[in-house]
C-alpha positions in Angstrom: -0.4 0.0 0.3 2.5 2.8 -1.1 0.8 6.1 -0.9 2.1 8.6 -3.3 2.7 12.1 -1.3 2.3 15.4 -3.0 5.3 17.4 -3.4 6.1 20.6 -1.6 8.9 23.1 -1.3 11.6 22.7 1.6 10.6 26.2 2.6 6.7 24.7 2.7 7.9 21.5 4.9 10.2 23.8 7.3 7.3 25.7 8.3 5.3 22.6 9.0 4.1 22.4 13.0 6.1 19.7 14.3 3.7 19.2 17.3 0.8 18.8 14.7 2.7 16.1 12.8 3.9 14.0 15.5 0.7 14.3 17.4 -0.7 12.9 14.1 1.8 10.4 13.7 1.3 9.2 17.3 -2.4 8.7 16.6 -2.0 7.0 13.6 0.5 4.2 14.9 -1.0 3.9 18.2 -4.3 4.0 17.0 -3.1 0.9 14.4 -1.1 -0.7 16.9 -4.5 -0.6 19.6 -6.9 -1.8 16.9 -5.0 -5.0 16.0 -4.3 -5.7 19.8 -8.0 -5.4 19.8 -8.5 -8.3 17.9 -6.7 -10.4 20.3 -8.7 -8.7 23.3 -5.6 -6.8 24.3 -4.8 -3.1 25.1 -1.1 -2.0 25.2 -0.7 -2.6 28.8 -1.5 -6.1 28.0 1.2 -6.2 25.5 4.0 -4.4 27.4 3.3 -6.8 30.4 3.5 -9.9 28.1 6.7 -8.3 26.4 8.5 -7.6 30.0 7.2 -11.0 31.4 8.6 -12.9 28.6 11.8 -11.1 28.4 12.4 -11.7 31.8 10.4 -14.5 33.8 10.1 -14.8 37.3 11.6 -10.9 37.7 8.5 -8.9 37.6 6.1 -8.3 40.1 3.0 -6.3 40.1 4.0 -3.5 41.9 7.4 -3.4 39.9 6.0 -3.8 36.6 3.6 -0.9 37.0 6.3 1.4 38.4 8.0 0.7 34.7 5.2 0.8 32.7 2.7 3.6 34.1 4.6 6.3 32.3 3.6 5.1 28.7 -0.1 4.9 29.7 -2.3 7.3 28.6 -6.1 5.7 28.9 -6.2 5.4 32.4 -6.3 1.6 32.5 -6.0 0.1 35.6 -3.1 -2.5 35.6 -3.9 -4.6 38.3 -7.2 -5.7 36.0 -4.9 -6.0 33.4 -2.4 -8.5 35.5 -6.0 -10.1 36.6 -7.2 -10.5 33.3 -3.8 -12.0 32.0 -4.0 -14.7 35.1 -7.6 -15.4 34.0 -7.2 -16.3 30.7 -4.5 -19.0 32.0 -1.9 -16.5 30.1 0.2 -15.7 33.5 0.9 -17.2 36.7 2.3 -15.5 39.7 4.6 -17.5 42.0 5.3 -15.3 45.3 4.4 -12.4 43.3 6.6 -13.3 40.6 5.0 -13.5 36.8 5.8 -15.8 34.5 4.0 -16.6 31.0 2.1 -19.9 30.6 1.9 -21.8 26.8 -0.7 -20.2 26.3 0.4 -16.9 27.4 3.8 -17.1 25.1 1.4 -18.1 22.4 -1.0 -15.4 22.7 2.0 -12.9 22.8 3.2 -14.3 19.6 0.0 -13.6 17.7 0.0 -10.2 19.2 3.8 -9.2 17.8 2.7 -10.8 14.7 0.3 -8.0 14.4 2.2 -5.6 15.6 4.8 -6.3 12.9 2.3 -5.8 10.2 1.7 -1.9 11.6 5.4 -1.9 11.9 5.9 -3.0 8.2 2.8 -1.0 7.1 4.1 2.2 8.9 8.0 1.9 7.2 6.6 1.7 3.7 8.8 4.0 1.7 10.9 4.9 3.9 14.4 3.9 4.2 16.4 2.5 7.5 18.7 5.8 7.2 15.4 8.0 6.8 13.9 6.3 9.8 17.1 6.5 12.1 17.1 10.2 11.1 13.5 10.5 12.4 14.2 8.9 15.3 17.5 10.9 16.0 15.3 14.3 15.4 12.7 13.3 17.7 15.2 12.2 20.5 17.1 15.7 20.1 13.5 17.5 20.1 12.6 15.9 23.1 16.3 16.4 25.1 16.1 20.0 23.8 12.7 20.7 25.7 14.0 18.8 28.8 12.9 15.4 28.7 14.6 12.1 28.2 16.3 11.5 24.9 17.8 8.2 25.8 16.3 5.1 24.2 13.9 3.1 26.8 15.6 0.4 28.6 
């Protein structure tokens, strides 16, 4: 689905409001990701939980994971409800408070990852790796210039 963009002059493009364009990019990308996760009955906090627990089984407790992920959540989703849902689905177990994915949880994570990869590929269509890296570095610089953390997330 390679879309042709209308051509504009460098001056016209340089005068564009970055907040409007970065906001629209956020809404489109996150909206597409949320729609794909929704097919599995998942939210982004479900996805983040599955990935963190899969990456370090037995390390994450509810409190530690909420502390790590809450800054990224913008819909007011209750993380305790997310954890309870994953346990009720049989995707997550908790032993002495530490979380581990079950076989069903890993299968669900893989399905969700495939859905997210479709969005990732669609997002990157017509964009070279070099241009993508430049875009990320420009955004990182803008964030740092405004007092935010321009480092990549851990």
